[in-house]
PDB file of the backbone (N, CA, C, O) and the ligand in Angstrom, with CONECT records:
HET     ZN  A 101       1
ATOM      1  N   MET A   1      -2.350  21.315 -17.663  1.00  0.00           N
ATOM      2  CA  MET A   1      -0.873  21.628 -17.901  1.00  0.00           C
ATOM      3  C   MET A   1      -0.041  20.617 -17.036  1.00  0.00           C
ATOM      4  O   MET A   1       0.853  19.926 -17.524  1.00  0.00           O
ATOM      5  N   LEU A   2      -0.387  20.583 -15.775  1.00  0.00           N
ATOM      6  CA  LEU A   2       0.442  19.744 -14.886  1.00  0.00           C
ATOM      7  C   LEU A   2       0.454  18.239 -15.342  1.00  0.00           C
ATOM      8  O   LEU A   2       1.469  17.560 -15.188  1.00  0.00           O
ATOM      9  N   GLU A   3      -0.627  17.757 -15.874  1.00  0.00           N
ATOM     10  CA  GLU A   3      -0.671  16.446 -16.319  1.00  0.00           C
ATOM     11  C   GLU A   3       0.349  16.227 -17.450  1.00  0.00           C
ATOM     12  O   GLU A   3       1.048  15.216 -17.516  1.00  0.00           O
ATOM     13  N   GLN A   4       0.393  17.277 -18.368  1.00  0.00           N
ATOM     14  CA  GLN A   4       1.238  17.245 -19.421  1.00  0.00           C
ATOM     15  C   GLN A   4       2.729  17.276 -18.991  1.00  0.00           C
ATOM     16  O   GLN A   4       3.587  16.669 -19.632  1.00  0.00           O
ATOM     17  N   ILE A   5       3.023  18.058 -17.802  1.00  0.00           N
ATOM     18  CA  ILE A   5       4.321  18.062 -17.317  1.00  0.00           C
ATOM     19  C   ILE A   5       4.829  16.730 -16.901  1.00  0.00           C
ATOM     20  O   ILE A   5       5.969  16.321 -17.122  1.00  0.00           O
ATOM     21  N   GLU A   6       3.838  16.055 -16.246  1.00  0.00           N
ATOM     22  CA  GLU A   6       4.229  14.696 -15.735  1.00  0.00           C
ATOM     23  C   GLU A   6       4.565  13.799 -16.938  1.00  0.00           C
ATOM     24  O   GLU A   6       5.540  13.050 -16.876  1.00  0.00           O
ATOM     25  N   ARG A   7       3.811  13.852 -17.993  1.00  0.00           N
ATOM     26  CA  ARG A   7       4.100  13.053 -19.159  1.00  0.00           C
ATOM     27  C   ARG A   7       5.425  13.533 -19.899  1.00  0.00           C
ATOM     28  O   ARG A   7       6.163  12.766 -20.516  1.00  0.00           O
ATOM     29  N   TYR A   8       5.628  14.883 -19.762  1.00  0.00           N
ATOM     30  CA  TYR A   8       6.808  15.503 -20.343  1.00  0.00           C
ATOM     31  C   TYR A   8       8.081  14.941 -19.620  1.00  0.00           C
ATOM     32  O   TYR A   8       9.115  14.652 -20.223  1.00  0.00           O
ATOM     33  N   LEU A   9       7.896  14.810 -18.227  1.00  0.00           N
ATOM     34  CA  LEU A   9       9.109  14.356 -17.465  1.00  0.00           C
ATOM     35  C   LEU A   9       9.287  12.829 -17.801  1.00  0.00           C
ATOM     36  O   LEU A   9      10.426  12.362 -17.793  1.00  0.00           O
ATOM     37  N   ASP A  10       8.250  12.066 -18.085  1.00  0.00           N
ATOM     38  CA  ASP A  10       8.308  10.656 -18.285  1.00  0.00           C
ATOM     39  C   ASP A  10       8.727  10.429 -19.808  1.00  0.00           C
ATOM     40  O   ASP A  10       8.978   9.293 -20.212  1.00  0.00           O
ATOM     41  N   GLY A  11       8.793  11.504 -20.607  1.00  0.00           N
ATOM     42  CA  GLY A  11       9.161  11.418 -21.962  1.00  0.00           C
ATOM     43  C   GLY A  11       8.051  10.654 -22.829  1.00  0.00           C
ATOM     44  O   GLY A  11       8.317   9.969 -23.816  1.00  0.00           O
ATOM     45  N   GLU A  12       6.856  10.859 -22.350  1.00  0.00           N
ATOM     46  CA  GLU A  12       5.753  10.250 -23.079  1.00  0.00           C
ATOM     47  C   GLU A  12       5.091  11.102 -24.148  1.00  0.00           C
ATOM     48  O   GLU A  12       4.345  10.596 -24.987  1.00  0.00           O
ATOM     49  N   LEU A  13       5.375  12.428 -24.109  1.00  0.00           N
ATOM     50  CA  LEU A  13       4.775  13.375 -25.062  1.00  0.00           C
ATOM     51  C   LEU A  13       5.290  13.227 -26.455  1.00  0.00           C
ATOM     52  O   LEU A  13       6.444  12.850 -26.660  1.00  0.00           O
ATOM     53  N   GLU A  14       4.501  13.502 -27.366  1.00  0.00           N
ATOM     54  CA  GLU A  14       4.920  13.473 -28.796  1.00  0.00           C
ATOM     55  C   GLU A  14       5.844  14.740 -28.975  1.00  0.00           C
ATOM     56  O   GLU A  14       5.617  15.747 -28.305  1.00  0.00           O
ATOM     57  N   PRO A  15       6.837  14.694 -29.837  1.00  0.00           N
ATOM     58  CA  PRO A  15       7.848  15.743 -30.017  1.00  0.00           C
ATOM     59  C   PRO A  15       7.306  17.214 -29.997  1.00  0.00           C
ATOM     60  O   PRO A  15       7.842  18.095 -29.324  1.00  0.00           O
ATOM     61  N   ALA A  16       6.229  17.407 -30.768  1.00  0.00           N
ATOM     62  CA  ALA A  16       5.624  18.733 -30.908  1.00  0.00           C
ATOM     63  C   ALA A  16       5.097  19.255 -29.590  1.00  0.00           C
ATOM     64  O   ALA A  16       5.280  20.436 -29.295  1.00  0.00           O
ATOM     65  N   LEU A  17       4.416  18.387 -28.739  1.00  0.00           N
ATOM     66  CA  LEU A  17       3.915  18.744 -27.545  1.00  0.00           C
ATOM     67  C   LEU A  17       5.028  18.913 -26.458  1.00  0.00           C
ATOM     68  O   LEU A  17       4.964  19.742 -25.550  1.00  0.00           O
ATOM     69  N   HIS A  18       6.048  18.039 -26.653  1.00  0.00           N
ATOM     70  CA  HIS A  18       7.223  18.123 -25.685  1.00  0.00           C
ATOM     71  C   HIS A  18       7.855  19.473 -25.784  1.00  0.00           C
ATOM     72  O   HIS A  18       8.222  20.062 -24.768  1.00  0.00           O
ATOM     73  N   ALA A  19       7.997  19.998 -27.025  1.00  0.00           N
ATOM     74  CA  ALA A  19       8.617  21.275 -27.264  1.00  0.00           C
ATOM     75  C   ALA A  19       7.755  22.326 -26.674  1.00  0.00           C
ATOM     76  O   ALA A  19       8.294  23.257 -26.075  1.00  0.00           O
ATOM     77  N   GLU A  20       6.494  22.265 -26.786  1.00  0.00           N
ATOM     78  CA  GLU A  20       5.515  23.151 -26.371  1.00  0.00           C
ATOM     79  C   GLU A  20       5.559  23.307 -24.774  1.00  0.00           C
ATOM     80  O   GLU A  20       5.574  24.404 -24.217  1.00  0.00           O
ATOM     81  N   VAL A  21       5.575  22.177 -24.164  1.00  0.00           N
ATOM     82  CA  VAL A  21       5.753  22.143 -22.657  1.00  0.00           C
ATOM     83  C   VAL A  21       7.074  22.701 -22.221  1.00  0.00           C
ATOM     84  O   VAL A  21       7.179  23.395 -21.210  1.00  0.00           O
ATOM     85  N   HIS A  22       8.069  22.390 -22.992  1.00  0.00           N
ATOM     86  CA  HIS A  22       9.395  22.843 -22.614  1.00  0.00           C
ATOM     87  C   HIS A  22       9.458  24.367 -22.636  1.00  0.00           C
ATOM     88  O   HIS A  22      10.000  24.992 -21.724  1.00  0.00           O
ATOM     89  N   ALA A  23       8.876  24.974 -23.729  1.00  0.00           N
ATOM     90  CA  ALA A  23       8.778  26.401 -23.848  1.00  0.00           C
ATOM     91  C   ALA A  23       7.974  27.036 -22.755  1.00  0.00           C
ATOM     92  O   ALA A  23       8.357  28.088 -22.244  1.00  0.00           O
ATOM     93  N   HIS A  24       6.862  26.428 -22.376  1.00  0.00           N
ATOM     94  CA  HIS A  24       5.931  26.876 -21.294  1.00  0.00           C
ATOM     95  C   HIS A  24       6.742  26.928 -19.965  1.00  0.00           C
ATOM     96  O   HIS A  24       6.637  27.893 -19.208  1.00  0.00           O
ATOM     97  N   LEU A  25       7.542  25.884 -19.702  1.00  0.00           N
ATOM     98  CA  LEU A  25       8.253  25.845 -18.396  1.00  0.00           C
ATOM     99  C   LEU A  25       9.300  26.919 -18.274  1.00  0.00           C
ATOM    100  O   LEU A  25       9.616  27.434 -17.202  1.00  0.00           O
ATOM    101  N   ALA A  26       9.874  27.256 -19.576  1.00  0.00           N
ATOM    102  CA  ALA A  26      10.885  28.272 -19.516  1.00  0.00           C
ATOM    103  C   ALA A  26      10.288  29.689 -19.092  1.00  0.00           C
ATOM    104  O   ALA A  26      10.994  30.552 -18.569  1.00  0.00           O
ATOM    105  N   GLY A  27       9.065  29.843 -19.335  1.00  0.00           N
ATOM    106  CA  GLY A  27       8.461  31.209 -19.002  1.00  0.00           C
ATOM    107  C   GLY A  27       7.430  31.222 -17.902  1.00  0.00           C
ATOM    108  O   GLY A  27       6.812  32.247 -17.614  1.00  0.00           O
ATOM    109  N   CYS A  28       7.255  30.081 -17.300  1.00  0.00           N
ATOM    110  CA  CYS A  28       6.202  30.029 -16.252  1.00  0.00           C
ATOM    111  C   CYS A  28       6.836  29.480 -14.926  1.00  0.00           C
ATOM    112  O   CYS A  28       7.145  28.291 -14.838  1.00  0.00           O
ATOM    113  N   GLY A  29       7.016  30.323 -13.947  1.00  0.00           N
ATOM    114  CA  GLY A  29       7.633  29.961 -12.679  1.00  0.00           C
ATOM    115  C   GLY A  29       6.955  28.789 -11.947  1.00  0.00           C
ATOM    116  O   GLY A  29       7.615  27.811 -11.596  1.00  0.00           O
ATOM    117  N   PRO A  30       5.628  28.893 -11.719  1.00  0.00           N
ATOM    118  CA  PRO A  30       4.940  27.891 -10.945  1.00  0.00           C
ATOM    119  C   PRO A  30       5.158  26.494 -11.636  1.00  0.00           C
ATOM    120  O   PRO A  30       5.537  25.537 -10.960  1.00  0.00           O
ATOM    121  N   CYS A  31       4.936  26.389 -12.877  1.00  0.00           N
ATOM    122  CA  CYS A  31       5.020  25.153 -13.656  1.00  0.00           C
ATOM    123  C   CYS A  31       6.518  24.733 -13.648  1.00  0.00           C
ATOM    124  O   CYS A  31       6.824  23.543 -13.572  1.00  0.00           O
ATOM    125  N   SER A  32       7.385  25.656 -13.723  1.00  0.00           N
ATOM    126  CA  SER A  32       8.803  25.253 -13.658  1.00  0.00           C
ATOM    127  C   SER A  32       9.138  24.586 -12.325  1.00  0.00           C
ATOM    128  O   SER A  32       9.754  23.521 -12.274  1.00  0.00           O
ATOM    129  N   SER A  33       8.722  25.234 -11.277  1.00  0.00           N
ATOM    130  CA  SER A  33       9.075  24.585  -9.999  1.00  0.00           C
ATOM    131  C   SER A  33       8.367  23.304  -9.754  1.00  0.00           C
ATOM    132  O   SER A  33       8.904  22.396  -9.121  1.00  0.00           O
ATOM    133  N   HIS A  34       7.180  23.218 -10.241  1.00  0.00           N
ATOM    134  CA  HIS A  34       6.435  21.987 -10.180  1.00  0.00           C
ATOM    135  C   HIS A  34       7.152  20.859 -10.907  1.00  0.00           C
ATOM    136  O   HIS A  34       7.264  19.749 -10.386  1.00  0.00           O
ATOM    137  N   SER A  35       7.628  21.140 -12.093  1.00  0.00           N
ATOM    138  CA  SER A  35       8.325  20.128 -12.904  1.00  0.00           C
ATOM    139  C   SER A  35       9.711  19.730 -12.191  1.00  0.00           C
ATOM    140  O   SER A  35      10.131  18.574 -12.213  1.00  0.00           O
ATOM    141  N   GLU A  36      10.352  20.738 -11.586  1.00  0.00           N
ATOM    142  CA  GLU A  36      11.573  20.420 -10.847  1.00  0.00           C
ATOM    143  C   GLU A  36      11.278  19.577  -9.630  1.00  0.00           C
ATOM    144  O   GLU A  36      12.066  18.693  -9.294  1.00  0.00           O
ATOM    145  N   PHE A  37      10.135  19.828  -8.939  1.00  0.00           N
ATOM    146  CA  PHE A  37       9.689  19.003  -7.824  1.00  0.00           C
ATOM    147  C   PHE A  37       9.405  17.611  -8.247  1.00  0.00           C
ATOM    148  O   PHE A  37       9.809  16.674  -7.559  1.00  0.00           O
ATOM    149  N   GLN A  38       8.753  17.428  -9.308  1.00  0.00           N
ATOM    150  CA  GLN A  38       8.381  16.063  -9.814  1.00  0.00           C
ATOM    151  C   GLN A  38       9.640  15.339 -10.144  1.00  0.00           C
ATOM    152  O   GLN A  38       9.837  14.198  -9.727  1.00  0.00           O
ATOM    153  N   ARG A  39      10.516  16.000 -10.905  1.00  0.00           N
ATOM    154  CA  ARG A  39      11.789  15.387 -11.348  1.00  0.00           C
ATOM    155  C   ARG A  39      12.568  14.875 -10.199  1.00  0.00           C
ATOM    156  O   ARG A  39      13.063  13.750 -10.270  1.00  0.00           O
ATOM    157  N   ARG A  40      12.720  15.631  -9.115  1.00  0.00           N
ATOM    158  CA  ARG A  40      13.460  15.289  -7.863  1.00  0.00           C
ATOM    159  C   ARG A  40      12.804  14.134  -7.219  1.00  0.00           C
ATOM    160  O   ARG A  40      13.434  13.178  -6.767  1.00  0.00           O
ATOM    161  N   LEU A  41      11.474  14.255  -7.191  1.00  0.00           N
ATOM    162  CA  LEU A  41      10.655  13.157  -6.567  1.00  0.00           C
ATOM    163  C   LEU A  41      10.909  11.837  -7.256  1.00  0.00           C
ATOM    164  O   LEU A  41      11.150  10.831  -6.589  1.00  0.00           O
ATOM    165  N   LYS A  42      10.865  11.816  -8.508  1.00  0.00           N
ATOM    166  CA  LYS A  42      11.092  10.569  -9.271  1.00  0.00           C
ATOM    167  C   LYS A  42      12.555  10.016  -9.058  1.00  0.00           C
ATOM    168  O   LYS A  42      12.786   8.815  -8.918  1.00  0.00           O
ATOM    169  N   GLU A  43      13.449  10.926  -9.046  1.00  0.00           N
ATOM    170  CA  GLU A  43      14.887  10.534  -8.840  1.00  0.00           C
ATOM    171  C   GLU A  43      15.100   9.940  -7.363  1.00  0.00           C
ATOM    172  O   GLU A  43      15.813   8.954  -7.173  1.00  0.00           O
ATOM    173  N   LEU A  44      14.490  10.553  -6.425  1.00  0.00           N
ATOM    174  CA  LEU A  44      14.537  10.077  -5.056  1.00  0.00           C
ATOM    175  C   LEU A  44      13.999   8.764  -4.942  1.00  0.00           C
ATOM    176  O   LEU A  44      14.627   7.871  -4.374  1.00  0.00           O
ATOM    177  N   LEU A  45      12.696   8.564  -5.526  1.00  0.00           N
ATOM    178  CA  LEU A  45      12.043   7.285  -5.449  1.00  0.00           C
ATOM    179  C   LEU A  45      12.850   6.132  -6.176  1.00  0.00           C
ATOM    180  O   LEU A  45      12.922   4.989  -5.725  1.00  0.00           O
ATOM    181  N   ARG A  46      13.460   6.562  -7.372  1.00  0.00           N
ATOM    182  CA  ARG A  46      14.278   5.600  -8.069  1.00  0.00           C
ATOM    183  C   ARG A  46      15.484   5.096  -7.257  1.00  0.00           C
ATOM    184  O   ARG A  46      15.855   3.922  -7.276  1.00  0.00           O
ATOM    185  N   GLU A  47      16.060   6.063  -6.552  1.00  0.00           N
ATOM    186  CA  GLU A  47      17.232   5.698  -5.635  1.00  0.00           C
ATOM    187  C   GLU A  47      16.753   4.750  -4.519  1.00  0.00           C
ATOM    188  O   GLU A  47      17.354   3.705  -4.274  1.00  0.00           O
ATOM    189  N   LYS A  48      15.641   5.149  -3.844  1.00  0.00           N
ATOM    190  CA  LYS A  48      15.166   4.300  -2.771  1.00  0.00           C
ATOM    191  C   LYS A  48      14.706   2.977  -3.164  1.00  0.00           C
ATOM    192  O   LYS A  48      15.002   2.008  -2.464  1.00  0.00           O
ATOM    193  N   CYS A  49      13.996   2.844  -4.242  1.00  0.00           N
ATOM    194  CA  CYS A  49      13.427   1.504  -4.621  1.00  0.00           C
ATOM    195  C   CYS A  49      14.335   0.817  -5.639  1.00  0.00           C
ATOM    196  O   CYS A  49      14.204  -0.391  -5.834  1.00  0.00           O
ATOM    197  N   GLY A  50      15.213   1.504  -6.270  1.00  0.00           N
ATOM    198  CA  GLY A  50      16.117   0.817  -7.240  1.00  0.00           C
ATOM    199  C   GLY A  50      15.417   0.236  -8.469  1.00  0.00           C
ATOM    200  O   GLY A  50      15.844  -0.753  -9.064  1.00  0.00           O
ATOM    201  N   CYS A  51      14.300   0.919  -8.818  1.00  0.00           N
ATOM    202  CA  CYS A  51      13.589   0.440  -9.945  1.00  0.00           C
ATOM    203  C   CYS A  51      13.001   1.578 -10.698  1.00  0.00           C
ATOM    204  O   CYS A  51      12.875   2.645 -10.096  1.00  0.00           O
ATOM    205  N   ASP A  52      12.625   1.487 -11.936  1.00  0.00           N
ATOM    206  CA  ASP A  52      12.037   2.588 -12.652  1.00  0.00           C
ATOM    207  C   ASP A  52      10.594   2.812 -12.350  1.00  0.00           C
ATOM    208  O   ASP A  52      10.103   3.939 -12.283  1.00  0.00           O
ATOM    209  N   GLU A  53       9.940   1.727 -12.172  1.00  0.00           N
ATOM    210  CA  GLU A  53       8.487   1.815 -11.879  1.00  0.00           C
ATOM    211  C   GLU A  53       8.165   2.035 -10.426  1.00  0.00           C
ATOM    212  O   GLU A  53       8.515   1.222  -9.571  1.00  0.00           O
ATOM    213  N   VAL A  54       7.485   3.154 -10.139  1.00  0.00           N
ATOM    214  CA  VAL A  54       7.098   3.458  -8.727  1.00  0.00           C
ATOM    215  C   VAL A  54       5.671   3.099  -8.523  1.00  0.00           C
ATOM    216  O   VAL A  54       4.815   3.521  -9.301  1.00  0.00           O
ATOM    217  N   PRO A  55       5.368   2.318  -7.487  1.00  0.00           N
ATOM    218  CA  PRO A  55       4.081   1.943  -7.158  1.00  0.00           C
ATOM    219  C   PRO A  55       3.097   3.234  -6.965  1.00  0.00           C
ATOM    220  O   PRO A  55       3.424   4.062  -6.114  1.00  0.00           O
ATOM    221  N   PRO A  56       2.046   3.412  -7.634  1.00  0.00           N
ATOM    222  CA  PRO A  56       1.200   4.594  -7.540  1.00  0.00           C
ATOM    223  C   PRO A  56       0.852   4.961  -6.037  1.00  0.00           C
ATOM    224  O   PRO A  56       0.857   6.145  -5.702  1.00  0.00           O
ATOM    225  N   GLY A  57       0.576   4.044  -5.204  1.00  0.00           N
ATOM    226  CA  GLY A  57       0.255   4.237  -3.799  1.00  0.00           C
ATOM    227  C   GLY A  57       1.448   4.934  -3.118  1.00  0.00           C
ATOM    228  O   GLY A  57       1.295   5.917  -2.394  1.00  0.00           O
ATOM    229  N   LEU A  58       2.565   4.413  -3.369  1.00  0.00           N
ATOM    230  CA  LEU A  58       3.759   4.972  -2.733  1.00  0.00           C
ATOM    231  C   LEU A  58       4.032   6.407  -3.058  1.00  0.00           C
ATOM    232  O   LEU A  58       4.414   7.232  -2.229  1.00  0.00           O
ATOM    233  N   LEU A  59       3.801   6.653  -4.360  1.00  0.00           N
ATOM    234  CA  LEU A  59       4.087   8.103  -4.968  1.00  0.00           C
ATOM    235  C   LEU A  59       3.111   9.052  -4.218  1.00  0.00           C
ATOM    236  O   LEU A  59       3.504  10.150  -3.822  1.00  0.00           O
ATOM    237  N   GLU A  60       1.888   8.640  -4.033  1.00  0.00           N
ATOM    238  CA  GLU A  60       0.938   9.554  -3.446  1.00  0.00           C
ATOM    239  C   GLU A  60       1.405   9.734  -1.941  1.00  0.00           C
ATOM    240  O   GLU A  60       1.358  10.847  -1.417  1.00  0.00           O
ATOM    241  N   ARG A  61       1.795   8.769  -1.350  1.00  0.00           N
ATOM    242  CA  ARG A  61       2.213   8.846   0.115  1.00  0.00           C
ATOM    243  C   ARG A  61       3.433   9.833   0.202  1.00  0.00           C
ATOM    244  O   ARG A  61       3.484  10.690   1.085  1.00  0.00           O
ATOM    245  N   VAL A  62       4.422   9.679  -0.757  1.00  0.00           N
ATOM    246  CA  VAL A  62       5.580  10.514  -0.644  1.00  0.00           C
ATOM    247  C   VAL A  62       5.206  11.998  -0.999  1.00  0.00           C
ATOM    248  O   VAL A  62       5.776  12.921  -0.417  1.00  0.00           O
ATOM    249  N   ARG A  63       4.315  12.210  -1.889  1.00  0.00           N
ATOM    250  CA  ARG A  63       3.810  13.580  -2.173  1.00  0.00           C
ATOM    251  C   ARG A  63       3.211  14.245  -1.018  1.00  0.00           C
ATOM    252  O   ARG A  63       3.393  15.442  -0.794  1.00  0.00           O
ATOM    253  N   ALA A  64       2.443  13.423  -0.228  1.00  0.00           N
ATOM    254  CA  ALA A  64       1.785  14.019   0.944  1.00  0.00           C
ATOM    255  C   ALA A  64       2.824  14.434   1.852  1.00  0.00           C
ATOM    256  O   ALA A  64       2.747  15.539   2.389  1.00  0.00           O
ATOM    257  N   VAL A  65       3.844  13.611   2.089  1.00  0.00           N
ATOM    258  CA  VAL A  65       4.939  13.925   3.092  1.00  0.00           C
ATOM    259  C   VAL A  65       5.737  15.256   2.659  1.00  0.00           C
ATOM    260  O   VAL A  65       6.073  16.104   3.485  1.00  0.00           O
ATOM    261  N   PHE A  66       5.991  15.347   1.362  1.00  0.00           N
ATOM    262  CA  PHE A  66       6.791  16.418   0.867  1.00  0.00           C
ATOM    263  C   PHE A  66       5.940  17.692   0.777  1.00  0.00           C
ATOM    264  O   PHE A  66       6.503  18.776   0.627  1.00  0.00           O
ATOM    265  N   SER A  67       4.655  17.608   0.861  1.00  0.00           N
ATOM    266  CA  SER A  67       3.707  18.661   0.731  1.00  0.00           C
ATOM    267  C   SER A  67       4.053  19.609  -0.522  1.00  0.00           C
ATOM    268  O   SER A  67       4.738  20.623  -0.392  1.00  0.00           O
ATOM    269  N   GLU A  68       3.543  19.205  -1.684  1.00  0.00           N
ATOM    270  CA  GLU A  68       3.830  19.799  -2.894  1.00  0.00           C
ATOM    271  C   GLU A  68       3.666  21.272  -2.924  1.00  0.00           C
ATOM    272  O   GLU A  68       2.677  21.763  -2.380  1.00  0.00           O
ATOM    273  N   PRO A  69       4.583  22.054  -3.537  1.00  0.00           N
ATOM    274  CA  PRO A  69       4.387  23.516  -3.615  1.00  0.00           C
ATOM    275  C   PRO A  69       3.191  23.899  -4.514  1.00  0.00           C
ATOM    276  O   PRO A  69       2.677  23.051  -5.243  1.00  0.00           O
ATOM    277  N   GLY A  70       2.756  25.146  -4.467  1.00  0.00           N
ATOM    278  CA  GLY A  70       1.579  25.492  -5.230  1.00  0.00           C
ATOM    279  C   GLY A  70       1.545  25.096  -6.573  1.00  0.00           C
ATOM    280  O   GLY A  70       2.618  24.917  -7.150  1.00  0.00           O
ATOM    281  N   THR A  71       0.401  24.917  -7.211  1.00  0.00           N
ATOM    282  CA  THR A  71       0.263  24.394  -8.651  1.00  0.00           C
ATOM    283  C   THR A  71       0.227  25.647  -9.516  1.00  0.00           C
ATOM    284  O   THR A  71      -0.112  26.746  -9.077  1.00  0.00           O
ATOM    285  N   GLY A  72       0.575  25.426 -10.698  1.00  0.00           N
ATOM    286  CA  GLY A  72       0.780  26.607 -11.737  1.00  0.00           C
ATOM    287  C   GLY A  72      -0.424  26.734 -12.498  1.00  0.00           C
ATOM    288  O   GLY A  72      -0.511  27.591 -13.377  1.00  0.00           O
TER     289      GLY A  72
HETATM  290 ZN    ZN A 101       2.324  27.311 -16.193  1.00  0.00          ZN2+
END
């Protein structure tokens, strides 16, 4: 599910799956907070580096710093 949420946030899911994840987030607290965390993280990184593409290594390091809340 969490992997799908990442792709959902990136807009990579096909429409049917996108709607499915969207519905799940509406009714699932942990997944909802996870998606909110991911979204803020991406926004933050975008501001910091001024680019859309975040280097994978950097993302992992920032995640470690922020200590991600429990998984859904
Ligand atoms: Zn969930």
